VONULO-851868 format. One record per residue: residue in one letter; x, y, z of N, C-alpha, C in turn. Coordinates in steps of 0.05 Angstrom, whole numbers, padded with zeros to 5 digits, always signed. Layout:
AXYZXYZXYZ
...
# end
This chain:
X+02068+01492+01004+02062+01466+01014+02059+01447+00990
X+02070+01424+00992+02067+01405+00970+02042+01388+00976
X+02031+01376+00955+02008+01360+00958+02014+01335+00975
X+02039+01328+00978+02046+01305+00994+02041+01311+01024
X+02042+01336+01032+02039+01343+01060+02010+01341+01069
X+01991+01343+01050+01963+01341+01056+01954+01312+01051
X+01943+01299+01071+01936+01271+01069+01916+01266+01046
X+01920+01245+01032+01901+01238+01010+01875+01228+01021
X+01873+01224+01047+01848+01214+01058+01829+01236+01066
X+01833+01261+01056+01813+01282+01058+01794+01279+01035
X+01770+01274+01040+01750+01270+01019+01734+01297+01017
X+01735+01309+00993+01721+01333+00988+01694+01326+00975
X+01672+01336+00988+01645+01329+00979+01632+01350+00962
X+01642+01375+00962+01631+01396+00947+01653+01409+00930
X+01646+01421+00908+01666+01433+00891+01671+01463+00898
X+01651+01476+00908+01653+01505+00915+01643+01510+00943
X+01659+01524+00959+01650+01532+00986+01631+01556+00984
X+01615+01560+01005+01598+01583+01007+01615+01608+01013
X+01603+01631+01008+01618+01656+01015+01620+01661+01045
X+01600+01652+01060+01599+01657+01088+01620+01642+01104
X+01626+01617+01097+01644+01601+01113+01673+01609+01112
X+01681+01624+01091+01708+01634+01088+01729+01611+01088
X+01722+01590+01073+01742+01569+01068+01750+01571+01039
X+01774+01562+01033+01783+01563+01005+01790+01535+00995
X+01786+01531+00970+01795+01507+00957+01817+01515+00937
X+01840+01502+00939+01863+01509+00922+01871+01484+00907
X+01874+01486+00881+01883+01464+00864+01866+01439+00867
X+01841+01442+00875+01823+01420+00879+01833+01399+00899
X+01853+01407+00915+01865+01389+00934+01864+01401+00962
X+01870+01426+00965+01873+01438+00991+01847+01452+01000
X+01839+01446+01024+01817+01461+01038+01831+01478+01059
X+01828+01504+01056+01843+01523+01074+01822+01538+01090
X+01824+01536+01117+01807+01551+01135+01820+01579+01139
X+01806+01600+01133+01817+01627+01135+01806+01642+01159
X+01786+01632+01172+01776+01644+01197+01763+01622+01213
X+01766+01625+01240+01754+01606+01258+01748+01621+01284
X+01726+01613+01297+01717+01629+01321+01709+01611+01344
X+01714+01621+01368+01706+01607+01393+01676+01612+01398
X+01665+01599+01419+01637+01603+01425+01630+01632+01432
X+01649+01647+01441+01644+01676+01447+01652+01695+01425
X+01660+01685+01402+01665+01701+01379+01694+01711+01375
X+01713+01701+01390+01741+01709+01386+01752+01695+01361
X+01765+01710+01343+01777+01699+01319+01803+01684+01326
X+01803+01658+01322+01826+01641+01330+01849+01642+01309
X+01844+01655+01286+01865+01657+01266+01881+01682+01270
X+01871+01702+01283+01885+01727+01287+01901+01729+01313
X+01903+01707+01328+01916+01708+01354+01946+01706+01352
X+01956+01691+01333+01985+01687+01331+01995+01693+01303
X+02020+01698+01301+02032+01703+01275+02044+01677+01263
X+02041+01654+01278+02052+01629+01268+02038+01621+01242
X+02054+01616+01221+02043+01610+01195+02050+01582+01186
X+02032+01572+01169+02036+01546+01155+02035+01552+01125
X+02057+01551+01112+02059+01556+01084+02045+01583+01076
X+02050+01603+01092+02040+01630+01085+02013+01636+01096
X+02000+01617+01109+01973+01621+01121+01975+01619+01151
X+01961+01637+01165+01962+01637+01195+01948+01611+01205
X+01959+01601+01226+01948+01577+01239+01924+01584+01256
X+01910+01563+01264+01887+01565+01282+01897+01560+01310
X+01894+01579+01328+01904+01577+01356+01883+01566+01375
X+01890+01547+01391+01872+01534+01410+01887+01531+01437
X+01872+01533+01458+01883+01526+01485+01876+01497+01489
X+01895+01480+01495+01891+01452+01499+01901+01444+01526
X+01886+01428+01541+01893+01421+01569+01886+01392+01575
X+01902+01380+01592+01896+01354+01603+01897+01357+01633
X+01896+01335+01647+01898+01336+01676+01926+01342+01685
X+01946+01340+01667+01974+01343+01674+01985+01370+01665
X+01976+01381+01643+01987+01406+01632+01968+01420+01613
X+01975+01444+01606+01960+01459+01587+01978+01478+01571
X+01969+01486+01548+01985+01505+01532+01970+01513+01507
X+01983+01530+01492+01972+01539+01467+01982+01522+01444
X+01964+01515+01426+01971+01499+01403+01962+01514+01378
X+01979+01515+01358+01973+01527+01332+01972+01504+01312
X+01949+01501+01300+01945+01479+01281+01943+01490+01252
X+01951+01474+01233+01951+01482+01205+01922+01488+01196
X+01919+01509+01180+01892+01515+01169+01885+01498+01145
X+01904+01481+01136+01899+01462+01114+01885+01437+01124
X+01861+01432+01116+01847+01408+01126+01861+01383+01115
X+01869+01366+01134+01884+01342+01127+01914+01344+01132
X+01924+01368+01137+01952+01371+01144+01954+01370+01174
X+01970+01351+01184+01972+01346+01213+01993+01364+01227
X+02004+01383+01213+02024+01401+01224+02012+01417+01247
X+02028+01420+01268+02020+01436+01291+02045+01446+01305
X+02041+01467+01321+02064+01479+01335+02054+01487+01363
X+02069+01478+01383+02061+01485+01411+02061+01461+01429
X+02043+01462+01448+02040+01441+01469+02035+01414+01456
X+02044+01393+01470+02041+01365+01460+02032+01347+01483
X+02017+01327+01477+02006+01308+01497+02012+01279+01488
X+02007+01260+01506+02009+01232+01500+01987+01224+01481
X+01994+01207+01461+01975+01197+01442+01952+01183+01457
X+01928+01189+01449+01904+01177+01461+01894+01191+01486
X+01908+01212+01495+01900+01227+01519+01876+01245+01512
X+01856+01244+01529+01832+01262+01525+01840+01290+01534
X+01834+01310+01517+01842+01337+01524+01818+01355+01523
X+01820+01378+01537+01800+01399+01537+01809+01419+01516
X+01791+01426+01497+01798+01446+01477+01782+01471+01482
X+01796+01494+01485+01782+01518+01491+01795+01542+01477
X+01783+01565+01480+01793+01590+01467+01817+01600+01483
X+01838+01607+01469+01862+01618+01483+01857+01646+01494
X+01836+01659+01486+01830+01686+01495+01812+01686+01520
X+01789+01672+01519+01770+01672+01540+01766+01646+01555
X+01779+01625+01546+01778+01598+01558+01751+01584+01555
X+01734+01594+01537+01709+01581+01532+01714+01554+01519
X+01702+01533+01530+01706+01506+01518+01688+01504+01494
X+01698+01490+01473+01683+01486+01449+01661+01465+01454
X+01637+01470+01444+01615+01451+01449+01619+01425+01433
X+01605+01404+01443+01606+01377+01432+01585+01375+01409
X+01594+01366+01386+01576+01360+01364+01565+01332+01367
X+01583+01313+01375+01575+01285+01378+01599+01268+01382
X+01596+01242+01384+01617+01223+01388+01634+01221+01362
X+01660+01220+01365+01678+01216+01342+01677+01186+01334
X+01683+01181+01309+01684+01153+01299+01707+01137+01311
X+01726+01151+01324+01747+01136+01338+01737+01123+01363
X+01713+01130+01372+01698+01119+01395+01711+01127+01422
X+01733+01142+01422+01746+01150+01447+01741+01179+01453
X+01736+01195+01433+01734+01224+01437+01707+01235+01427
X+01704+01261+01433+01681+01275+01423+01689+01295+01401
X+01672+01299+01382+01678+01320+01362+01670+01347+01373
X+01688+01366+01373+01684+01393+01383+01679+01412+01360
X+01661+01431+01364+01654+01450+01344+01671+01475+01345
X+01685+01481+01323+01699+01507+01320+01684+01521+01297
X+01673+01545+01303+01656+01559+01284+01673+01573+01262
X+01661+01574+01238+01674+01587+01216+01664+01615+01210
X+01644+01624+01225+01633+01651+01221+01632+01665+01248
X+01634+01692+01247+01633+01708+01272+01607+01705+01287
X+01585+01699+01273+01559+01696+01287+01556+01668+01299
X+01576+01651+01296+01577+01624+01307+01553+01607+01300
X+01549+01606+01274+01527+01590+01263+01537+01562+01258
X+01522+01542+01268+01530+01514+01266+01528+01504+01237
X+01517+01519+01219+01517+01510+01191+01544+01515+01177
X+01562+01528+01191+01590+01532+01181+01609+01526+01204
X+01622+01503+01204+01639+01495+01226+01660+01475+01218
X+01679+01472+01236+01699+01451+01235+01692+01433+01259
X+01694+01407+01256+01690+01388+01278+01717+01374+01282
X+01728+01376+01306+01754+01364+01312+01751+01346+01337
X+01766+01324+01338+01765+01306+01360+01781+01316+01383
X+01771+01311+01408+01786+01319+01432+01803+01297+01444
X+01808+01276+01428+01828+01256+01436+01854+01262+01422
X+01875+01267+01437+01901+01274+01424+01910+01252+01406
X+01917+01259+01382+01926+01239+01362+01905+01230+01343
X+01879+01235+01349+01858+01228+01330+01856+01251+01310
X+01858+01245+01285+01857+01265+01264+01830+01265+01249
X+01812+01248+01257+01786+01247+01243+01773+01274+01248
X+01765+01287+01226+01753+01314+01228+01736+01319+01203
X+01721+01341+01205+01705+01348+01181+01700+01378+01181
X+01694+01388+01157+01687+01415+01152+01659+01416+01142
X+01642+01430+01156+01613+01433+01149+01610+01462+01138
X+01599+01464+01114+01595+01490+01101+01567+01492+01090
X+01552+01511+01100+01524+01516+01091+01507+01490+01096
X+01511+01479+01120+01497+01455+01129+01503+01429+01113
X+01523+01430+01096+01531+01407+01081+01559+01398+01089
X+01564+01372+01089+01591+01362+01094+01608+01370+01070
X+01627+01388+01075+01644+01398+01054+01668+01380+01049
X+01682+01373+01071+01705+01355+01069+01707+01340+01096
X+01720+01317+01095+01725+01301+01119+01751+01286+01117
X+01764+01283+01140+01788+01267+01141+01779+01240+01150
X+01783+01219+01134+01771+01193+01140+01791+01171+01146
X+01816+01177+01146+01837+01156+01150+01837+01149+01180
X+01835+01123+01186+01837+01115+01214+01862+01098+01218
X+01882+01101+01201+01907+01085+01204+01923+01093+01228
X+01918+01116+01240+01933+01126+01263+01927+01109+01288
X+01904+01093+01288+01896+01078+01311+01916+01057+01319
# end
């Protein structure tokens, strides 16, 4: 993956991740999520063999009132690459586990003001001090990685609006 593929609007707030969160920093540019879990503890990285530059994607079940399907998203924070189901921009979607269909809990309102930030856990014990927060409005890329209760990185570009 070239640095051009990862948006420059990912702001990294810490230089070193904790051991528990299992995220990686590569070349001081890439934040790579190597494990992610649903509310019931299913590992979302081990579900599919779909890879993004040699790393397995994060698999999610995504649904709207019209359709549903499996989506594999890049494990690189700030890379908008995805493979699978697609929805209309701005459409509110339900994000759940592709194994057990458990919906991801709400962390709070997204800065886009249209969606909610959903919690994807970074540890098997589903500790909120290690998580990814993603918006449930299709097309909103505002997101953040929380590691050891600190904001580790966040995607802050709102030019998609």
